[in-house]
C-alpha positions in Angstrom: 72.5 106.9 102.9 75.6 105.5 101.0 76.5 105.8 97.1 79.0 103.0 96.7 81.7 103.8 94.5 83.3 101.6 91.8 87.1 102.3 92.8 89.3 103.2 89.9 93.0 101.5 89.6 92.9 103.1 91.3 96.8 127.8 103.8 96.4 130.7 106.2 95.1 134.2 104.4 94.0 131.9 101.2 90.8 132.7 99.4 86.7 131.8 101.5 85.9 128.7 100.7 83.6 128.6 96.9 85.8 132.4 96.6 89.3 133.4 95.4 90.5 136.1 92.7 88.2 137.5 90.6 90.8 138.0 87.7 89.6 136.0 84.1 86.3 134.8 85.8 83.5 134.3 83.4 80.1 135.1 82.9 76.9 133.2 84.3 74.6 131.1 83.7 77.2 128.9 82.3 76.2 125.4 80.5 78.4 122.6 80.6 78.0 119.7 78.6 77.7 116.4 80.2 77.2 112.6 79.5 73.8 113.1 81.2 73.1 116.2 78.5 73.7 119.8 79.4 74.1 121.2 82.9 73.6 125.0 83.6 74.9 126.8 86.6 73.0 129.5 87.2 75.5 132.1 88.9 78.7 131.9 90.4 79.0 128.4 92.8 79.6 129.7 96.4 79.8 125.6 97.9 81.5 123.5 95.7 81.4 119.9 96.6 84.0 118.0 94.5 83.7 114.0 94.1 85.5 112.7 91.0 89.3 112.0 91.3 91.0 114.9 91.0 88.2 117.1 91.1 89.2 119.1 94.1 92.8 119.3 93.1 91.8 121.6 89.9 89.4 123.6 91.6 91.9 124.2 94.2 94.2 125.2 91.6 92.2 127.3 89.5 91.6 129.0 93.1 88.3 127.6 94.2 87.8 125.8 97.7 85.4 123.1 97.7 83.9 122.9 101.4 83.6 119.1 100.6 85.7 116.3 98.8 87.0 112.9 98.4 90.5 111.8 98.8 90.9 109.3 95.8 94.9 108.8 95.8 94.4 108.6 99.2 96.8 111.5 100.6 95.3 111.7 104.1 93.8 114.7 106.0 92.3 117.4 104.1 93.3 115.1 100.4 95.4 118.0 99.0 99.0 116.5 97.9 102.1 117.8 98.8 102.8 119.2 94.9 100.2 122.1 95.3 102.0 125.1 96.6 100.8 127.0 99.5 98.6 129.3 98.0 96.4 126.8 96.7 95.9 124.9 99.6 92.5 125.5 102.3 92.4 128.2 103.8 89.3 126.2 106.1 89.4 122.0 105.5 86.5 120.6 103.7 84.5 118.1 105.2 86.1 114.8 103.4 83.1 112.7 102.2 84.4 108.9 101.3 86.2 107.7 98.4 84.6 104.0 98.0 81.3 105.3 99.8 80.0 108.9 99.8 77.9 109.8 102.6 75.0 111.4 100.8 73.5 112.9 104.3 77.1 114.9 104.4 76.8 116.3 100.7 73.4 117.5 101.4 73.8 119.0 105.0 77.0 121.1 103.3 74.3 122.7 101.2 76.0 122.7 97.7 75.5 124.8 94.8 77.4 123.1 93.1 79.1 119.2 92.7 81.6 118.4 90.3 81.7 114.4 89.7 83.8 115.1 86.6 86.6 111.5 86.6 84.3 109.3 88.1 82.4 106.0 87.4 79.4 108.1 85.0 77.0 105.8 86.8 73.2 106.7 85.9 72.1 105.9 89.4 74.9 108.0 90.9 74.2 110.8 88.9 70.5 110.4 89.7 71.0 110.5 93.3 73.6 113.4 93.3 71.0 115.5 91.1 68.2 114.1 93.4 69.5 117.2 95.9 68.4 119.7 93.6 71.8 121.0 92.8 73.8 121.3 89.3 76.2 118.2 88.7 78.7 118.0 86.5 79.7 114.6 85.3 81.5 113.0 82.9 82.0 114.4 79.7 79.4 113.4 76.8 80.7 110.5 75.1 82.9 109.9 78.2 83.9 106.7 79.9 84.5 105.5 83.9 87.3 106.9 84.8 88.4 108.2 81.7 88.3 111.8 81.7 91.6 113.1 80.5 93.4 116.0 82.4 92.3 118.8 80.1 88.8 117.8 79.8 88.1 117.9 83.3 90.2 121.0 83.3 88.3 122.9 81.0 84.7 121.9 82.3 85.9 122.9 86.1 86.7 126.1 84.5 83.7 126.5 82.9 81.5 125.6 85.9 83.3 127.7 88.4 83.9 131.0 85.8 87.8 130.3 85.7 88.1 129.7 82.3 90.9 131.9 81.8 93.0 130.7 85.0 91.9 127.0 83.2 93.7 127.9 80.0 96.5 129.5 81.4 97.0 126.2 83.3 96.6 124.0 80.2 99.1 126.2 78.8 101.8 125.9 81.1 101.2 121.7 81.1 101.4 121.5 77.3 104.8 123.8 77.6 106.2 121.2 80.3 105.4 118.4 77.8 106.8 120.1 75.4 110.6 121.5 77.0 110.7 117.7 78.7 110.5 116.0 75.2 112.7 118.5 73.4 115.2 117.8 76.0 115.3 114.7 75.5 115.0 113.6 71.6 116.1 109.8 72.6 112.8 109.1 73.9 110.9 109.1 70.8 109.8 106.3 69.2 110.8 104.1 72.1 107.9 101.2 73.3 107.0 101.6 76.7 105.0 99.2 78.9 103.7 101.6 81.5 102.4 99.1 84.6 101.8 98.4 88.2 101.7 95.4 90.5 99.2 95.3 93.1 98.9 92.4 95.7 99.2 89.1 94.1 99.2 90.1 90.6 100.7 92.8 87.6 99.2 95.0 85.4 99.6 97.0 82.0 97.4 100.2 81.5 96.5 100.6 77.8 95.8 103.9 76.0 93.2 106.1 77.2 94.5 106.9 80.8 96.6 109.6 81.8 99.8 107.4 82.3 100.2 106.2 79.1 99.7 109.7 78.0 102.0 111.1 79.8 104.8 108.8 78.2 103.3 109.5 74.4 103.6 113.1 75.3 107.4 112.8 75.7 107.7 111.1 73.1 107.5 107.1 74.0 105.1 104.4 72.0 102.7 102.7 73.6 103.9 98.6 73.7 101.6 97.3 71.1 101.6 93.9 72.7 100.2 95.5 75.7 97.7 97.3 73.5 96.3 94.6 71.7 95.1 92.7 74.7 93.2 95.7 75.5 89.4 95.7 76.7 86.5 97.8 77.9 89.1 98.8 81.3 91.9 101.0 81.2 94.4 97.9 82.5 95.0 94.5 81.8 96.1 92.0 84.3 99.6 89.9 83.3 99.9 86.7 84.3 102.6 85.1 85.6 103.2 83.1 82.2 102.7 86.2 80.5 105.5 88.2 82.0 106.8 89.0 78.3 103.9 91.6 78.1 105.8 94.0 80.4 109.1 93.6 77.5 109.5 96.9 76.2 112.5 99.8 75.3 111.0 101.0 78.9 109.3 99.6 81.7 108.1 102.0 84.2 106.1 100.6 87.5 104.3 101.7 90.2 103.4 100.0 93.5 99.5 99.5 94.6 99.3 98.4 98.1 102.7 96.8 97.8 106.3 98.0 98.5 108.6 98.7 95.5 110.8 96.1 96.6 108.2 94.0 96.1 108.5 94.6 92.2 112.2 95.2 92.0 112.7 92.1 94.0 110.6 89.5 92.5 112.0 87.1 90.2 109.4 87.2 87.7 109.8 91.1 87.3 113.5 90.3 87.1 113.2 87.6 84.3 112.0 90.5 81.7 114.8 91.1 79.3 114.2 95.0 79.4 114.6 94.8 83.6 117.6 92.6 82.7 118.9 94.8 80.7 118.4 97.6 83.3 115.9 99.8 81.2 112.9 99.8 84.1 111.6 102.2 86.3 110.2 101.1 89.8 108.5 104.4 91.3 109.8 103.9 95.0 108.8 107.1 96.1 105.2 107.6 97.3 104.6 111.0 96.6 106.4 110.5 93.0 104.4 107.4 92.6 101.2 109.6 93.5 101.9 112.4 91.1 102.4 110.1 88.3 99.0 108.8 88.8 97.2 111.6 89.9 96.4 112.8 85.8 95.6 116.4 87.3 97.4 119.2 85.9 99.9 120.0 88.6 100.5 116.5 89.7 101.4 116.0 86.0 104.0 118.7 86.5 105.7 117.2 89.5 105.5 113.6 87.6 107.5 115.1 84.9 110.2 117.2 87.0 110.7 113.8 88.8 110.3 110.9 86.8 112.1 112.2 82.9 115.3 111.7 85.0 114.7 108.4 85.9 113.6 107.3 82.7 116.3 109.1 80.9 119.1 107.3 83.5 117.3 103.9 82.8 117.6 104.3 78.6 121.3 105.6 79.2 122.2 102.0 80.9 
């Protein structure tokens, strides 16, 4: 059986699967509120399946190795991004369960005792199919929207579900410190408008409030472009037609290629006609790893993105 999923625009010596250091473990049973009601996990999970965007990465960050996972970015292989340190990687590769289509028979065969589906579509049919396996399913937060679970919600929910609340709190503090230090080191970012956009085959887009990309820039001191935000609808991004390339203009333009090359953006006459681009106040993320980190919206992905993107942004604004 296949579960069709709406796509988002877009080491050796380690712990046993589902296990790891016990320091900071919480007490069970534990209850996690979700959009489909409170979910109670009766005892510490040993066989975790992680299906939502970044769910597996967050579990690994907290020292728990899923037995099954989805590869959202996509990274390939076991789906572990390069910014995860060696001691957070898999000792035993997980079963990769698909991203656009999740193989429910393969999920069932893994005999999970917890399914994480936290940054996901939040569709009732999807949840009911997963819950039909008789396993606790931690889905999107109460009041959440499709693919808009933010990094700290995701971290908090996974920390509680896995009994790793203390570890999650430490990771949260580390990410907050990274944002705070970067903003303090670059006071010139404060109050500058930014367009965070992307280009796919045949179209441009810009992200609106509620996603990790815009949040990252706002945490550095930038202000979301009012022009872009005025176009916001139900989606996490807005399409930009060739006739409305003026919507990309701001104090800073930050672009990611999706399914195209960076040259398809920086060499495009339409993009080059934007005043901010002409002035040199544009960054196109040409390095795939940096672009993935920026798009990840996961705690360690955000840390990597701040480390790599902030110098590029500072250079562009200084021109």
